[in-house]
N, C-alpha and C positions, 0 to 999 in steps of 0.2 A: 635434446640440445639443439637439433635441428630446428624447433620450434621457436625456442630462445633466441636462436641467431638470426632468423628471420625477423622477428619482433625487434632485435636490438638494431639490423640495419634500417627497419623502418623509423626506429626512434632517431638514428643518427641521420636520417634523410630530412626527416621534420626539421631537427634541429639546425643543420647546415641551410635547407632552404629557406628558412624564416629567420635565420639570423638570431637562433636563441641561444641564452646562455644556461646550462644545466649543471648544476651541482648540488650533490647531496639529495637529489630527488626534487630540488626546487627549481621550477623554471622562471626565467625572466622575459618579459617582452612579448609573449605570446597571447593569442585570445583566450577568453574562458572555454570556447569551445573545444580549443586545440589542446588546450591543458587537461580537459576533461577525458580528451580520448586518449593521450598519452598515459595519464594516469590509469585508467582503465587496461589498457595494452599492456603496462607494465605490471599490473596487478594479475592478470591473466597468465603471464610468463612464469611469475613466481608462485603460482597456486599448484599445489601437488594434483587438484583435481582438474587441472586447466584443460580446456579444449579450444581450439583455434579453428574457426570456420571463416571462409572467405566469402561466405554467401550473405553475411552479415553487414549491412552498412556501417562504415565508421562513424556517421553523424547520430547513430543512436544512443540514447542515454543508458544508464545501468538498468539492466534487465528490462529494457523497453522493447516490445514486439516491433516486428518490422511494420512498415505504413500499410495500412489497410488491414491489419490484424489487432484483434481484442482480446485480452486475456480473460477469461470467464472464472469468477472466483465466487465460492458461496460459503455464507456463514450463518449464525455465529457461534453456534455450538455443535458438539458431536450428534445429538439426536438430529438436528436440523440437516446435517451434511449427509448424514447415513441414510436417512428418508430421501433425500433427493438423490442418493447415488442408486437407490433401489428402484425408484420410480422413474427416474430421469435418466441417470448415467452420470459419469465422472467427469467433474468441472475441473478447470485447469489450475484452481487452487483453492484453499481453504482460508479462513477468516477467523482469527482468535482474538482475545483479549487479554491482558495482564495490567498490573499497576507496578509501578517502580518502588513502592512501599512495601507490596505483600508478595510480588511475583506470584499470583494466583496461576495455577496451571503448571508453572514451573517448580515453584518450592511448595506449594500448597495446591496438590491436583484436586480437581473436583469443581464444585459451584464457587462462581465469583460473583454470583449475585445477577450476573447478565448471561447466564448460560452454562451449562454443565459439560464437562469433559471426564468420562468415567476410564480413562486410562492415564497412568502416571508417565509425563516426562518424554514421549515418544510419539512421533506421527508414522512410525514404521508401518503401521496399516494403509497408510495413504501414499504409495509411491507415485514418482512422477507428477507431485502436484506442488506448485508453489505456496507459501506460507505468507499471508498479509496479517500483521499484528497491530492491533491498536493499544498503545502504551500510555496508560494514565498517569498522570503527574501531579494533580491538584489536591490529593489526599481525599478521606471518605467525605472530610466536611466541605471539599471546595476552598480549603485554605490555602493562601498564597504563601504560607510559612514554607509549605513543601516546596516550591519553586525556589525560596531562597536556600533551603537545605540541599536540594539537588546541586546547585550552583556551589555550593560549599563543600560539595564532596561527601555529605553523609550518607549517600547512598550508593556511594562508589563501590562496595561490597556486593550489593545487589546487581549493580551494571555488571561487574566482573561474573555473576552466574548467569545473566541474561545474556551476556556475549557468549559465554561457552556453550550455552544451550542452542543460541542460534549457530554458531559454527558447527555444532554437532547434528544439526538438521540435514548438513549436506544437500542444500539445494537453495535456490533463489529466496529471500526472505525481503518482504516491503515492511517497514517499521515507521508506523504513524505515530510521530513523537508528539505528544500531546494533543492527541488528535482532538477536532473541532475546537481550536483555540479560541475562535471568535463567539462561541455559543455563551453566552452571558451568565448560564446557571453555572459554568465551569470556572468563573471567576479568575481567568489568565488576563492579566494586564500585560500589555505588549513588552515593555521594557523586561520585567521578570521572565516572561515565557520566553522570549529569545536568548536570554542568558542562560536559562535551562536547557533548552533545545541544543544550544551550542554544547554545552558540558555533557550531554549525553552523547552527541555525535563524535565529540572530541576524545572521550573516553573509550568508546567502543573502537574507534580508530586506533588509538594508542595500544589498545588491547590486541590489534591485528585480526579484527573481524572483518573481513571482506565480503562474503557473501550476504551483504546487506545493503538495500538501497532506501534512502531515507525520504519519506512522503511528508510533507507540509500541507496540513488537511484543514479545509475552511468548513465551518457549518454551513455556511452560505445559504443560510433561512431567514436571513435579517438584513439589516442596510451593511453590507459588507465593503461599501466604498473605502474604507479606511484600513482593510485588510493587511494590506502591505506593510502596516506599521508592525504587524507582527512578523515579518520576512526574516528569517535569520541571514540570509544571503544566499547567492547562486552556489557557493563551495560547499553550503551545507545542505542544500536540496536537490535531491534527484527528480523527485516527482511532485507535482501539485495536486491535490485530492480535493474533492467537493463531496458533500452529502446531497441525496436526491430524496427528498420525502414528499414536498409539497410543489406541484407543478406552477402554482402560481408565484413562487420564488424563481422563476427562471431568469428573470433579471440581475439576482444577486449571482446565481450560478453562471450567467453569462460574463460577470465582471471577474470572477476569479479564473474562468478559462481564457479571459483575455491576458490575466497575469501569466499564465502559464505560457502562451505564445510569446508575449513580451520578454520572457526569461529563458525562452527554449527549452521550456521543461515540458516533458509528457503528461497527460492529463489523466486521472484515475477517478471513478466514482468510487468513493472510498467506503461510504455507507448508502444503501439504498434499499427503500421498501415503501409500499403504496400506503403511506399513513392515511387512514380515515376512510379507505376505500377497500383495500383488502383485495382478494381473488375470488370470493365466493359469488359474485355477481356476473361472473363469466365475460361476455364480450363486453358488457358495460364496464366493468373492472378494467378490462384490456384498453377500451377507447378512452377511458377518463385518465389513466395512469401509465400503462406499459406502452403505448403509443408514443407519447410525449418523451417517455424515456429513451426509447430506442432512437427516436428522432434526434435527440440531444447528442446520443453517441454519435451517430453519424454526422451531425452538423459540427460538432466540437473536435471530431477526429479522436475520441476518447480511446485510451491504449489500453484499459481494464475497467472492468466492472464487479462491483463487489455486492451481491444481492443477499439480504438477510432473509432467508427462508423460515420465517417463524409463523406460528401463531400466538402473538404477543401477550394475548389474554391468558395465557397458560404459563408465563413469566412472572412471577409473583412483583417484582419491581415495576412492572409496567401494565398491571392490572388497572382498568378503568380510566386509562389515558386516552382512549380512543383510536390505537393502533391498528387493532383488528386482525384477523386471521389472513395471513400474506403467505401463507404456503402455496406454492406455485401448483403442486401436486393434488391440492385440494379441490380444484376444480379442473373440470375435464377440458373445457373451451379454454382457458388460460393455460393450461398444461400444454395443450396441442399447439397454440400459437407460439408459447415460449419456445417448443421444441422446433418448431419450423424455423423460427428466428434464429436462435443459438446453433442450429445445426448448419448454417450457411459457412461457407469456407473461410470467413474471416475470423471467427471465434475460435480461439485455442482452449482445447481441452487435455485433460490428462493423456500423455503418450508418451513414448518411448523418445520422441524427437523435441517434447515441450522446451528442455533445459536449455539445448542448442539453439532452439527459436530465440529464447529468452537472451541469449549470449552469456549464459552460466558456464 
């Protein structure tokens, strides 16, 4: 009660000092940043698992680490994560994939063609780790008809299942809604993508799912100067994400990073792997990809990185496409350099204080 009382006083003070009108949870006349923060404080006050810490800046976004901190996430299946944990240590988060049509891993445990998980429905074996989820929306054939079906509510029952699953994880979740929206192979047109994205977010919010941050994730490997056409709006986006595969595409990644700054959103490298370079060349691999990767993290003040720790040639759907072996632990030089880099104080790993540091 004391915690809720203090937060109520804070909310009342903000309303009074800014001349706001607050009725039924809707505020008028406030800036987007203030509205966002009030909503988060109110959310914390009403959460049964709420914790309140005065050490966290009120300017931080949903599950955003403090300035100068970077959440380390590893994906994108169970073997990749377990090998990483065994050979290197516990990351701060794990990355998985599912689709709104089939709910792989949730309704259909096992292989979703992009990786395997051998246990059903639970991440209990991975405590003190955030979860990053890529939510596929365009169907198995890349048909935009599925975007219309999402907007029409045809998959709302699956969204109910997804929402309950996220809620029961009892940890911070980052949901990439229709990830890599500007990847031409995924056939997302801007108008239909925005409507489907908003429907997913609106439905989960109406369901009362609060332990989720919504990520707007660009492929950023082609001319993304019109990426803003896919932007669903500040009230629907908690994070901006980019993919980091080819270092020569840095201009496009820079453009997405600029959108994050313009809209006051934390930036996540939502997928990363040294395409065509891999890890087996040791220092050459490091110099030709990893150095640029970590330089980008520092220069753009990236708040979360998601590395795909795969030998892509062992994954049937990616064989022969030139991705290569990107397992960090498969080369002693890359492994040593990676441990040196990610052991620095700015990187957040699994720990008993991680959720507090993320504002959960």
